[in-house]
C-alpha positions in Angstrom: -0.5 -0.1 -0.2 1.3 3.2 -0.9 -0.6 6.2 1.5 2.2 8.0 2.9 2.7 10.4 5.8 0.0 13.2 7.0 2.1 16.0 6.0 0.8 19.4 4.9 2.0 19.2 1.8 0.2 15.2 1.4 -2.7 16.1 -0.4 -6.1 14.3 1.6 -7.6 11.0 -0.7 -11.7 10.1 -1.0 -13.2 7.7 -2.1 -15.8 7.5 -3.6 -18.2 4.4 -4.1 -21.7 4.5 -5.9 -24.1 3.1 -8.1 -25.2 6.4 -9.3 -22.9 8.4 -11.7 -24.5 11.3 -11.2 -23.9 11.0 -7.6 -20.7 10.2 -8.1 -19.8 12.7 -10.2 -21.1 15.3 -7.8 -19.1 14.2 -4.8 -16.1 13.8 -6.7 -16.6 17.5 -7.7 -16.5 18.9 -3.8 -14.1 16.8 -2.7 -11.7 17.9 -5.3 -12.6 21.8 -4.3 -12.1 20.8 -1.1 -7.8 19.9 -1.7 -9.0 16.3 -2.4 -7.2 13.4 -4.4 -9.7 11.3 -5.6 -10.5 7.6 -6.4 -14.3 6.4 -7.9 -15.9 3.8 -7.1 -19.5 1.9 -8.7 -19.2 -1.3 -6.6 -17.9 -3.4 -3.5 -15.5 -5.0 -5.9 -14.0 -2.3 -7.9 -14.3 -0.4 -4.1 -11.7 -3.1 -2.8 -9.4 -2.7 -5.6 -8.9 0.9 -4.8 -8.2 0.0 -1.4 -5.6 -1.5 -1.9 -4.1 1.1 -4.3 -4.1 3.8 -1.8 -5.7 4.2 1.9 -8.8 6.9 2.3 -8.7 9.7 4.7 -12.1 9.5 4.1 -14.5 7.2 2.8 -17.9 8.4 0.9 -20.1 5.0 0.9 -23.6 4.1 -0.3 -25.2 1.9 1.4 -27.1 -0.8 -1.0 -24.5 -1.3 -3.9 -25.0 -3.8 -7.0 -22.7 -7.0 -4.9 -23.1 -6.0 -1.6 -24.0 -4.0 1.6 -21.2 -0.4 2.0 -20.2 -0.8 5.6 -18.9 -4.4 4.3 -15.9 -1.7 3.3 -15.3 -0.6 6.9 -14.4 -4.4 8.4 -11.8 -4.1 5.5 -9.7 -1.4 6.6 -6.4 -1.9 6.5 -6.1 0.6 9.2 -10.0 1.6 10.6 -9.2 5.1 13.4 -7.4 6.9 9.9 -10.2 6.6 7.6 -13.2 8.3 7.9 -16.2 6.9 6.8 -19.8 8.6 5.8 -22.6 6.3 4.3 -24.5 8.7 1.6 -28.0 6.8 1.0 -31.8 7.2 -0.5 -32.5 4.3 2.0 -32.8 5.6 5.7 -33.9 3.9 7.8 -33.9 3.7 11.8 -32.3 0.1 11.2 -29.9 0.9 7.8 -28.2 4.1 9.8 -28.0 2.0 13.4 -25.9 -0.9 11.5 -23.9 2.0 10.1 -23.1 3.6 12.8 -22.5 0.4 14.8 -20.0 -0.3 12.4 -17.6 2.0 12.4 -18.9 5.0 10.2 -18.5 8.4 11.9 -21.8 9.8 10.0 -25.0 8.9 7.8 -26.0 11.4 4.9 -29.2 11.5 3.4 -29.1 11.7 0.3 -30.1 14.4 -1.9 -26.9 15.8 0.9 -26.3 19.2 1.7 -23.6 20.7 0.1 -22.8 22.6 3.1 -23.2 19.5 5.6 -20.9 16.8 2.7 -18.1 20.3 2.3 -17.5 20.3 6.4 -17.2 16.1 6.5 -14.9 16.7 4.4 -13.4 19.8 5.7 -12.7 17.9 9.1 -11.5 14.5 7.9 -8.5 16.2 5.6 -7.1 16.9 9.5 -8.2 13.8 11.1 -5.2 11.8 10.7 -2.7 14.7 11.7 -4.1 14.8 14.6 -5.1 11.5 15.5 -1.0 11.3 15.3 -0.4 14.6 17.6 -2.9 13.3 20.2 -0.9 9.7 20.5 2.4 12.0 21.5 0.5 14.1 24.3 -1.1 10.8 25.5 2.3 8.8 25.7 3.4 12.4 27.9 0.6 12.4 30.2 0.2 9.0 31.0 3.6 9.3 32.7 2.2 12.3 34.4 -1.2 10.4 34.9 -3.5 12.5 33.2 -5.4 13.6 30.4 -6.6 16.6 29.2 -8.2 18.3 31.6 -8.8 14.7 33.8 -6.7 13.4 36.1 -6.7 9.7 37.4 -3.8 7.2 36.9 -5.8 3.6 37.1 -6.3 1.4 34.1 -9.8 1.8 34.7 -9.3 5.9 33.6 -6.3 4.2 31.0 -8.9 2.7 29.2 -11.0 5.8 28.9 -8.3 7.7 27.8 -7.2 5.5 24.9 -11.6 6.1 23.6 -11.2 9.5 24.3 -7.6 9.9 22.4 -9.1 7.7 19.0 -12.7 9.7 18.7 -11.5 13.2 19.9 -10.0 13.7 15.9 -12.8 12.8 14.4 -16.4 14.2 13.8 -18.6 11.5 15.8 -20.9 11.8 18.2 -20.0 10.8 21.6 -22.3 10.0 24.2 -20.6 9.9 27.8 -22.4 7.5 30.0 -21.3 7.8 34.0 -23.1 8.1 37.6 -23.7 11.9 38.6 -19.9 13.2 39.9 -17.6 11.4 37.7 -16.6 14.0 35.1 -18.7 13.7 31.7 -18.4 17.6 31.1 -14.9 17.6 31.3 -14.3 14.8 29.7 -16.3 16.6 26.5 -14.1 19.7 27.2 -11.5 17.3 26.7 -13.0 15.8 23.3 -13.2 18.9 22.3 -10.1 20.2 23.4 -8.2 18.1 21.7 -10.4 18.1 18.3 -9.7 20.1 15.3 -12.8 22.2 16.9 -10.7 23.1 19.4 -10.4 26.7 18.2 -14.6 27.1 18.0 -16.3 27.4 21.2 -17.4 24.8 23.3 -20.9 25.2 24.6 -22.3 23.0 27.7 -25.9 22.8 28.2 -27.8 21.1 30.9 -30.8 19.6 29.6 -32.3 18.8 33.4 -31.9 22.9 34.0 -33.5 24.2 31.6 -37.5 25.2 31.6 -38.6 22.9 28.6 -40.7 25.6 27.0 -37.2 27.6 26.8 -35.2 24.5 26.0 -35.9 24.6 22.5 -35.1 28.5 22.2 -31.5 28.1 24.2 -31.0 25.2 21.3 -32.1 27.1 18.1 -32.9 30.3 18.7 -35.9 32.3 17.9 -37.2 35.7 16.5 -38.5 39.1 17.4 -42.1 38.2 19.1 -42.0 34.4 18.0 -43.3 34.5 21.8 -44.2 36.4 24.7 -40.8 38.5 26.1 -39.3 37.5 22.8 -38.7 41.3 22.6 -35.1 40.2 20.0 -34.0 37.9 18.3 -31.5 35.2 20.4 -29.2 32.9 18.7 -29.1 29.7 19.7 -25.9 26.4 20.4 -26.6 25.5 17.0 -25.8 29.0 16.2 -23.3 30.6 18.1 -21.6 26.8 18.5 -20.6 26.8 14.6 -18.0 25.1 14.1 -17.7 23.9 17.6 -18.9 21.3 19.9 -22.2 21.4 22.0 -22.2 19.5 24.9 -25.5 18.1 26.1 -25.4 17.0 29.5 -28.7 15.3 30.8 -30.1 14.5 28.1 -32.7 12.3 29.2 -34.1 15.4 30.7 -34.8 16.5 27.4 -38.5 17.0 26.5 -39.8 14.0 23.7 -40.5 16.8 21.2 -37.0 18.3 20.9 -35.6 14.9 21.0 -37.3 14.9 17.1 -36.2 18.6 16.7 -32.6 17.3 18.0 -32.6 13.9 15.8 -33.4 15.8 12.7 -30.2 18.8 12.9 -28.2 15.9 13.9 -29.7 13.7 10.6 -29.5 16.9 8.0 -27.2 19.2 9.6 -29.8 22.4 9.6 -32.2 23.8 11.7 -34.9 27.0 12.0 -35.1 29.4 15.2 -38.2 29.4 17.0 -40.9 31.8 14.8 -38.3 31.5 12.2 -39.4 29.8 8.7 -35.1 30.4 7.1 -33.8 27.2 7.7 -30.1 26.9 8.6 -26.9 25.4 8.4 -25.1 24.5 11.7 -21.5 22.3 11.4 -21.6 21.0 14.4 -20.1 18.6 16.7 -22.6 16.8 20.0 -21.2 15.3 22.2 -25.1 14.0 24.8 -24.2 12.6 28.4 -26.6 10.9 31.1 -26.4 9.3 34.5 -29.2 6.9 33.7 -28.9 3.9 32.0 -29.5 4.7 28.3 -31.1 1.1 27.3 -33.5 1.8 30.4 -34.0 4.8 29.3 -35.6 4.3 26.1 -37.5 1.2 28.2 -38.8 4.4 30.4 -39.6 6.3 27.9 -37.4 8.9 28.5 -35.1 8.6 25.6 -36.4 8.5 21.8 -34.7 4.7 20.5 -34.1 6.7 16.7 -32.6 9.6 19.0 -30.1 7.1 21.1 -28.6 5.4 18.2 -27.5 8.4 16.5 -25.9 9.8 19.7 -24.3 5.9 20.0 -22.0 6.3 17.9 -19.4 6.1 19.9 -20.3 5.1 23.6 -18.1 5.9 26.4 -18.2 4.8 30.5 -16.7 6.7 33.0 -16.1 4.5 36.1 -17.2 5.8 39.6 -14.0 6.7 41.7 -14.8 3.0 44.0 -13.8 1.4 41.0 -10.1 3.8 40.5 -8.0 2.4 43.6 -5.4 4.2 43.8 -7.0 7.0 41.8 -8.9 8.0 45.3 -5.8 9.0 46.9 -4.0 11.2 43.7 -7.7 12.9 43.9 -6.9 13.9 47.3 -3.6 14.9 46.8 -3.9 16.8 43.8 -7.3 18.8 45.8 -5.6 19.2 48.8 -2.1 20.4 46.7 -4.4 23.1 45.1 -6.3 24.4 48.5 -2.4 24.5 49.8 -1.5 26.2 46.7 -3.8 29.2 46.8 -4.0 29.0 50.8 0.2 28.8 50.9 -0.2 26.7 53.4 1.6 23.5 54.1 -1.2 20.8 54.6 -0.9 17.1 54.6 -3.3 14.4 55.2 -2.4 11.4 58.1 -1.9 8.3 57.3 -4.9 6.6 59.3 -7.3 9.8 56.9 -5.8 7.8 53.3 -6.9 4.3 54.3 -10.3 5.8 55.3 -10.1 7.6 52.2 -9.8 3.7 50.6 -12.9 2.0 52.7 -15.6 5.4 51.9 -17.6 4.2 48.8 -18.0 7.6 47.2 -21.5 7.3 46.1 -20.9 11.4 45.4 -17.6 10.5 43.4 -15.0 12.7 42.0 -17.5 15.8 43.2 -17.3 14.2 46.7 -14.5 13.7 47.5 -13.5 17.7 46.4 -16.4 18.6 48.1 -14.7 16.5 51.2 -11.0 17.4 50.9 -12.6 21.0 51.0 -14.4 20.7 54.1 -11.1 18.9 55.6 -8.8 21.3 54.9 -10.9 24.1 57.0 -11.5 22.3 59.7 -7.3 21.1 60.4 -4.4 22.7 61.4 -1.4 21.6 60.2 -2.7 17.4 60.2 -5.9 16.5 58.5 -7.1 13.5 60.9 -11.3 14.9 59.8 -12.9 11.0 59.8 -15.1 10.1 57.2 -17.8 9.6 59.5 -21.8 9.4 59.7 -21.3 13.1 58.9 -19.9 13.0 55.5 -21.6 10.4 54.1 -25.2 10.1 52.5 -24.4 5.9 52.8 -25.8 7.2 56.2 -29.4 8.5 55.6 -32.2 7.2 56.7 -34.7 5.0 54.6 -38.1 5.8 53.9 -40.5 3.4 55.6 -44.4 2.5 55.6 -45.1 4.7 58.9 -43.2 8.3 56.7 -45.9 9.8 55.4 -47.7 13.3 53.9 -50.9 14.0 54.2 -52.7 16.2 51.2 -56.1 16.7 50.2 -58.4 15.7 47.6 -57.8 18.6 45.2 -54.6 20.0 45.6 -53.2 21.1 42.6 -50.1 19.2 41.3 -47.5 21.1 41.9 -48.2 22.0 45.2 -48.4 18.2 46.2 -45.1 18.1 44.0 -42.8 20.8 46.4 -44.5 19.3 49.2 -43.3 15.7 49.3 -40.3 17.0 47.8 -39.6 19.3 51.0 -40.8 16.8 53.4 -38.4 13.6 52.0 -36.0 16.6 51.9 -36.2 16.5 55.7 -36.6 13.1 56.0 -33.3 12.7 54.8 -32.0 15.5 56.8 -31.4 17.3 53.9 -28.6 15.6 52.6 -30.7 16.1 49.6 -28.4 13.3 47.0 -30.1 10.6 49.1 -33.3 12.7 48.7 -32.9 12.9 44.9 -32.8 8.9 44.6 -35.6 8.9 46.8 -37.6 10.6 44.9 -36.3 9.2 41.4 -34.9 12.8 40.2 -31.0 13.9 39.0 -30.0 16.0 41.9 -30.2 18.6 39.2 -33.7 18.4 38.9 -33.9 18.8 42.6 -31.6 22.2 42.6 -33.8 23.5 40.4 -37.3 22.3 42.3 -35.5 23.9 45.6 -34.8 27.0 43.2 -38.8 27.5 41.8 -40.5 27.5 45.4 -38.7 30.1 46.1 -40.7 29.5 49.2 -40.5 29.3 53.7 -39.9 26.1 53.2 -36.8 26.3 50.4 -35.9 29.2 52.1 -35.6 27.2 55.2 -33.2 25.0 54.1 -31.4 27.4 52.1 -28.1 26.6 54.5 -28.2 22.8 54.0 -28.5 23.7 49.8 -25.5 25.2 50.5 -23.3 23.1 52.4 -22.9 19.2 51.9 -23.3 19.6 48.6 -21.6 22.4 47.5 -21.3 21.6 43.3 -24.0 21.7 42.3 -23.1 22.7 39.0 -20.9 21.0 36.0 -19.2 17.2 36.8 -16.4 18.9 38.2 -13.8 16.5 38.3 -10.5 15.6 37.4 
């Protein structure tokens, strides 16, 4: 095989596989304008011959060919990670999309493919190989330091995550981050962005569970002036402002179902319409989604559309809980302590007994919890940290609900008031440990915070101190 290195002088190479001569001709012209050398094929047999001659930087293939399925070519690439595969087909079904993405395709375009979308795909593919080489070298350097991008940890479980991040970061593939609350999903998303071709463009995070359902569509797609009450000016949404960059959609299962349909449409077509508008707007954005739920269970429970799940699940990455990361527990605790020592110009340290207790704790709040613990322990300690991880420090000690715990509600009470009273009673029952209250109520911790803010009543203000004490990190996944 005579494909040389990936220096700037080397022109990127595209292989176009389609049995429709007009489609091949059109794609060839677009690719040529983007600076690619071109190889053409009208069947699997011809495509295999071209693959033997030169490895392509990007492979654009029809799904159905005269002698088989285009996705068969994905299994025959000698270096799959070095070739970006785009399926372009007129036979669009959920099953065919899922099959192509699971086989390793990084994108799925429906005929007639949008010109700007194809151009964006080709521009990104030109830089993939060079960027992968750069990340590989960075990966080797950071492995020695026990970190990768914004993420800290040396355990074998995290090495697997680093390898996955390094492989997918340079591509345009959609990534689904799966992990418990506090495991560092937003930091993983930022790392993906900063190691991608999009790093010079915006990275915009949106917590789908923290935005009111009636406002989230406007946040994502923008709105025109006068499109609804209070829309006194035109607003650009995330897909417009992040053009060329990345959007991080946290708690994707909290997105309203009707909006999930619109998100799927954007992922498939690369275009959207502002709320109240009629003009179709193109957007070249990489979507990184995250959930602390089991996504397949969320699909079964009706929280996540199956077709959207498969579209997002192109490259899933599971972030391990802290209790499964071994020596990372001590490494993270020491990192947070070093940061506090640096900021406060102190020289505090952990006692041997405290280090033992760190490993004995289950850390249900993961990295966010250990960061909070170190901050509290630092404040309480004089020189050596002897703070015990006892009952007051762990959500595990919160009481469990039983049949005798009741709330009396009059028939006809508005549902909003019922929710408020049950939420506040559950929070009080759990000793104002919000993480445990959220588990009992069956909602995410962020959703519980949103409720407490929305109530803004006497009962809500009565737990204000607790709401900002034991769970100091109520924002995004500030994990390292």
